[in-house]
C-alpha positions in Angstrom: -0.2 -0.1 0.1 1.6 3.6 -0.8 2.2 5.9 2.0 0.0 8.8 2.6 0.9 12.2 2.4 -0.4 14.5 4.7 0.3 18.1 5.0 -0.6 20.0 8.8 -1.4 23.6 8.3 0.1 25.6 10.8 -0.9 29.6 10.5 -0.6 30.5 14.1 2.7 31.6 15.1 2.4 31.2 18.8 2.6 27.3 20.1 -0.5 27.0 21.8 -2.0 23.6 22.9 -3.8 22.8 19.8 -0.2 23.2 17.6 1.3 20.8 20.6 -1.2 18.4 19.8 -0.6 18.4 16.3 3.0 18.7 17.0 2.6 15.2 18.5 1.0 14.1 15.5 3.5 14.9 13.3 6.2 13.4 15.4 4.2 10.1 16.0 2.5 9.0 12.7 3.9 6.1 11.5 6.7 6.8 9.1 6.5 3.4 7.3 2.6 4.5 6.5 2.6 8.0 6.2 4.8 10.8 5.0 4.4 14.2 6.9 4.3 17.7 5.5 3.8 20.8 7.1 3.0 24.4 5.8 4.5 27.2 8.9 3.9 30.6 9.2 6.9 32.2 8.1 6.3 35.2 11.1 7.4 38.6 10.2 10.4 40.5 9.5 12.5 37.4 9.3 11.8 36.2 13.0 11.0 32.2 13.2 7.8 32.4 15.4 7.6 29.9 18.4 5.3 27.3 16.7 8.3 27.2 13.6 10.7 26.5 16.3 8.9 23.9 18.0 8.2 22.0 15.0 11.3 22.3 12.9 13.2 19.7 15.3 10.7 17.1 14.4 12.7 14.4 12.5 11.3 13.3 8.9 8.7 16.7 8.6 9.0 18.3 5.5 8.7 22.0 5.7 7.2 24.7 3.6 7.6 28.2 4.7 3.9 29.8 4.0 2.6 33.4 4.5 -0.5 33.2 5.9 -1.4 36.9 6.0 -2.8 38.8 9.0 -4.6 36.9 11.9 -8.4 37.6 11.6 -8.3 37.8 15.5 -6.0 41.1 15.2 -9.1 42.1 13.3 -12.1 44.0 15.2 -14.7 41.9 13.2 -14.5 39.6 10.2 -16.6 41.1 7.5 -16.0 38.4 5.0 -13.7 35.5 4.1 -12.0 37.9 1.7 -10.3 39.1 4.7 -8.4 35.7 5.2 -7.2 35.3 1.7 -7.0 38.7 0.3 -4.7 40.5 3.3 -1.5 40.9 1.5 -0.5 40.3 -2.3 2.3 38.3 -0.5 -0.3 35.9 1.1 -2.2 35.0 -1.9 1.5 34.4 -4.0 2.6 31.9 -1.0 -0.8 30.2 -0.9 -0.9 29.6 -4.8 2.7 28.5 -4.2 1.3 25.8 -1.6 -1.4 24.8 -4.0 1.8 23.9 -6.2 3.8 22.5 -3.6 0.7 20.0 -2.5 0.1 18.9 -6.0 4.0 17.9 -6.5 3.9 16.4 -3.5 0.8 14.5 -4.0 -0.7 15.1 -0.7 -3.7 13.1 0.0 -4.6 14.8 3.6 -4.6 18.5 4.4 -5.2 18.2 8.5 -6.1 21.8 10.0 -7.0 23.3 13.1 -10.2 25.0 13.7 -8.4 28.3 13.5 -9.6 30.4 10.7 -7.1 30.5 8.5 -6.3 26.8 9.2 -9.6 25.6 8.1 -10.5 27.9 5.3 -7.6 28.0 3.8 -6.8 24.5 4.3 -10.2 23.7 2.6 -9.7 26.0 -0.5 -6.2 24.3 -0.9 -8.0 21.1 -0.6 -10.3 22.0 -3.3 -7.5 23.2 -5.8 -5.6 19.8 -5.4 -8.0 16.7 -5.1 -6.7 16.3 -1.3 -8.9 15.4 1.7 -9.3 17.9 4.4 -9.6 17.0 8.3 -10.4 20.1 10.5 -9.2 18.9 14.2 -11.8 20.7 16.9 -10.0 21.6 19.8 -13.1 23.7 21.9 -16.8 23.1 22.1 -18.6 23.7 18.8 -20.6 26.7 19.2 -22.5 29.4 17.1 -19.5 32.0 18.0 -17.3 29.7 15.9 -16.8 32.5 12.7 -18.6 32.1 9.7 -15.3 31.0 7.2 -14.7 28.3 9.8 -18.1 27.4 10.0 -18.5 26.7 6.1 -15.3 25.0 5.9 -16.7 22.6 8.9 -19.5 21.9 6.5 -17.5 21.1 3.5 -14.5 19.0 5.1 -14.2 15.4 4.7 -13.6 14.7 8.3 -14.2 16.7 11.8 -12.2 15.2 14.7 -13.4 16.3 18.3 -10.8 16.2 20.9 -13.3 14.4 23.2 -16.7 12.7 22.4 -18.0 15.8 24.2 -16.6 18.2 21.3 -17.7 15.5 18.9 -21.4 15.7 19.9 -21.0 19.3 20.3 -20.0 19.6 16.5 -22.9 17.0 15.6 -25.5 19.1 17.5 -24.2 22.1 15.6 -25.6 20.4 12.5 -22.9 18.8 11.2 -22.8 15.1 9.8 -22.4 12.4 12.4 -21.0 10.3 10.2 -18.2 12.8 9.2 -17.2 13.2 12.7 -14.9 11.7 14.9 -13.5 11.6 18.4 -10.2 11.3 18.8 -8.5 11.7 22.7 -5.6 13.8 23.3 -2.4 12.3 24.4 0.7 13.5 26.6 4.3 13.0 25.7 5.6 11.5 28.9 9.1 11.8 27.4 9.9 14.4 30.3 7.9 12.7 32.8 10.0 9.2 32.5 13.0 8.4 34.5 11.4 10.4 37.6 12.4 7.3 40.0 16.2 7.4 39.2 16.8 11.2 39.3 17.4 11.6 35.8 14.6 14.4 35.6 16.6 17.4 33.5 16.1 20.9 35.8 12.9 21.5 33.6 11.4 18.3 33.4 8.1 17.2 35.0 9.2 15.6 38.5 6.5 14.5 40.7 8.5 14.9 44.1 7.8 18.1 45.9 10.0 21.3 46.0 10.6 22.8 49.1 11.8 26.3 47.4 8.2 26.9 46.6 6.9 26.2 50.1 9.6 28.5 51.6 8.6 31.5 48.8 5.0 31.4 50.1 5.7 30.6 53.5 4.0 27.4 53.9 5.0 24.7 56.0 6.4 21.5 54.8 3.4 19.4 55.9 0.5 21.9 54.8 -1.6 20.3 52.1 -1.5 22.3 48.6 -4.1 22.8 46.1 -3.1 24.1 42.6 -5.3 25.5 40.0 -3.2 26.2 36.9 -5.3 28.0 34.3 -6.3 31.7 32.8 -8.1 33.4 35.3 -11.4 33.4 33.4 -14.8 32.7 35.0 -15.6 29.1 33.3 -12.6 27.4 34.9 -14.2 27.5 38.2 -12.5 29.8 40.2 -15.3 31.3 41.9 -17.0 27.8 42.5 -13.5 26.6 44.1 -13.2 29.4 46.6 -16.7 29.0 47.6 -16.0 25.6 48.2 -12.9 25.9 50.3 -15.2 28.0 52.9 -17.2 25.1 53.5 -14.0 22.9 53.6 -12.4 25.4 56.3 -14.9 24.2 58.7 -13.3 21.0 58.9 -9.8 21.5 57.5 -8.5 24.7 58.7 -4.8 24.2 57.3 -4.3 24.2 53.9 -3.2 26.3 50.6 -5.1 26.9 47.5 -2.3 28.1 45.0 -4.4 30.1 41.9 -1.6 30.0 38.9 -2.5 32.0 36.1 -3.1 35.8 35.0 -6.8 37.3 33.7 -7.0 37.4 29.5 -9.3 39.2 27.5 -10.1 41.9 29.8 -10.5 40.0 32.9 -9.1 42.0 35.4 -12.3 42.5 36.8 -12.6 39.0 37.3 -9.8 38.5 39.1 -10.5 41.8 41.4 -14.2 39.4 42.1 -12.1 36.4 43.0 -9.7 38.9 45.5 -12.9 40.3 46.9 -14.8 36.9 47.5 -11.7 35.4 49.0 -11.4 38.3 51.7 -15.4 37.9 52.2 -14.9 34.5 52.8 -12.0 34.8 55.3 -9.8 32.5 53.3 -6.7 35.2 53.1 -4.7 32.6 54.9 -5.6 29.8 52.5 -5.4 31.0 48.7 -2.4 32.5 47.3 -2.7 34.2 43.6 0.6 33.7 42.3 -0.2 35.0 38.8 1.7 34.1 35.8 4.6 31.5 36.5 7.2 29.8 34.4 7.9 26.9 37.0 4.3 25.1 36.5 6.1 21.8 36.7 7.4 22.7 40.5 4.1 24.3 41.4 2.4 21.0 40.5 5.3 18.9 42.2 4.7 21.0 45.5 0.8 20.6 45.2 -1.0 17.4 46.4 -4.2 17.5 44.7 -5.0 19.5 41.6 -8.4 21.5 41.9 -10.4 22.9 38.9 -13.7 22.5 38.5 -14.0 24.2 34.6 -17.2 24.0 33.4 -17.6 21.8 30.0 -13.7 21.9 29.5 -13.2 20.7 26.2 -10.5 18.2 27.2 -8.3 19.7 29.7 -4.5 18.6 29.0 -3.6 20.4 32.3 -5.6 17.0 33.8 -3.4 15.1 32.0 -0.2 16.5 33.2 -1.4 16.4 37.0 -2.1 12.8 36.7 1.2 12.3 35.1 2.5 13.9 38.1 0.7 11.4 40.0 -1.7 13.7 41.9 -5.6 13.6 42.3 -7.7 15.6 40.3 -10.8 17.4 41.4 -13.1 18.4 38.7 -16.7 18.7 37.5 -18.7 15.6 35.9 -19.3 17.2 32.5 -17.5 18.3 29.2 -14.4 16.5 28.7 -12.9 16.0 32.3 -15.0 13.0 32.6 -13.5 11.1 29.8 -10.3 11.9 31.2 -10.5 11.4 35.1 -12.1 8.1 36.4 -14.4 9.1 39.2 -12.9 7.6 42.4 -10.3 6.1 40.9 -7.9 8.6 39.5 -10.1 12.0 41.1 -13.2 12.6 41.9 -15.9 14.5 40.3 -19.3 16.3 41.4 -22.0 18.0 39.6 -21.9 21.7 38.0 -23.0 24.2 40.4 -23.0 21.4 43.5 -20.7 23.6 45.8 -21.5 21.0 48.8 -20.4 18.0 47.3 -17.0 19.8 45.3 -16.1 20.9 49.4 -17.0 17.0 50.2 -14.6 15.8 47.6 -11.8 18.3 48.5 -12.2 17.4 52.6 -12.0 13.5 51.5 -8.8 13.9 49.9 -7.3 16.5 52.1 -8.2 13.9 55.1 -6.8 10.9 53.3 -2.9 11.2 52.2 -3.4 7.3 51.1 -6.1 8.1 49.2 -4.0 10.9 47.8 -1.3 8.6 46.6 -3.6 5.8 45.7 -5.4 8.0 43.2 -2.3 9.7 41.9 -0.8 6.6 41.1 -3.8 5.3 39.0 -3.9 8.2 37.1 -0.3 7.8 36.2 -0.9 4.6 35.0 -4.0 6.0 33.0 -1.8 8.4 31.0 1.0 5.4 30.3 -1.7 3.1 29.2 -4.1 5.1 27.1 -3.5 8.8 26.6 -0.6 8.2 24.8 0.8 9.7 21.4 1.1 6.4 19.7 -2.5 5.9 20.1 -3.6 9.1 19.4 -1.7 9.2 15.9 -3.1 5.5 15.1 -6.4 6.9 15.7 -6.3 10.0 13.6 -4.3 7.8 10.6 -7.7 5.2 11.0 -9.8 8.4 10.1 -7.1 9.4 7.1 -7.6 5.9 5.9 -11.8 6.0 6.0 -11.9 9.1 4.3 -9.7 8.4 1.8 -11.6 4.7 1.0 -14.8 6.7 0.7 -13.6 8.6 -2.0 
């Protein structure tokens, strides 16, 4: 059987969670069956973007530097699809060159994210070359998705959701069930391995605690620490978590929650609201706002519990990271979280808005170190056994093969 030739669209210059997942696919797709190509945004003024730097060292990937034009997110509004393809003459010429590149390399599949330039331009290139188009959706599909992306999703050969929850949201938005697939994300455990023999590098993910962070925040060595690492936006559940901690304090007085992250999209008012709530509930000695931190692996290692009651989380890579660090997870029984965290095995789940149950779950873990250790070990094994990039790449390859068979 001849090899599949797959081109990834990488219009984003930053290296976000979706770019990371696609980079894992580029790295782990079976080279005996797939040739991997990527159209990477070449950036501005000669500076290579973070996404290019992260991808360029992946073995056996053929790069094609591409000018995608300005991001639609830099504009106040999107008047029409012409704003994507007509941003500059250079971008138009570069995309015409990409079409020729795909024809020359006999590209069979073009793999996109749901970002406007990826999805819309990817579909146009696929149409021009006869390739199949796959749009990989990393968010809950809702009406806010921009019109050119909605159009592209309606004409793509396959839509992949990062969870069953996301796949169902795609179908519920009106897209074909027989063209919609669910492929769970994965975590590359390379930097989590060898934790027990002391071979972890300085920036690697070592599950053992870091005493210097406890000293920095004035915490005793035996104070249980909860961590919540996310942007400070309401749907991540910080408000509900703080309210639950006020109930927790009635039974367990000595604990600390590290809220790690900063407000985005004008969310300073939300952070102010959270700080006011902490003061109002007399949790000032129990909650620390750390702001943005570069040492998240050390934050995770210092913590005893990962707690993020995020509402309708599409997947939640941070849950996998916490599980890989052998930390039990507190989350909500909705969205993609229920597909990652096995309730009463790798963590504890509660219904949305059930603050009492959320608090009871936290108390249960705070009071029982042995349960924390048991759940942490189970979570680590679950990541090792299922959430692997090899499994994710195999699942995606099966999608490629199925849509090509339908042709």
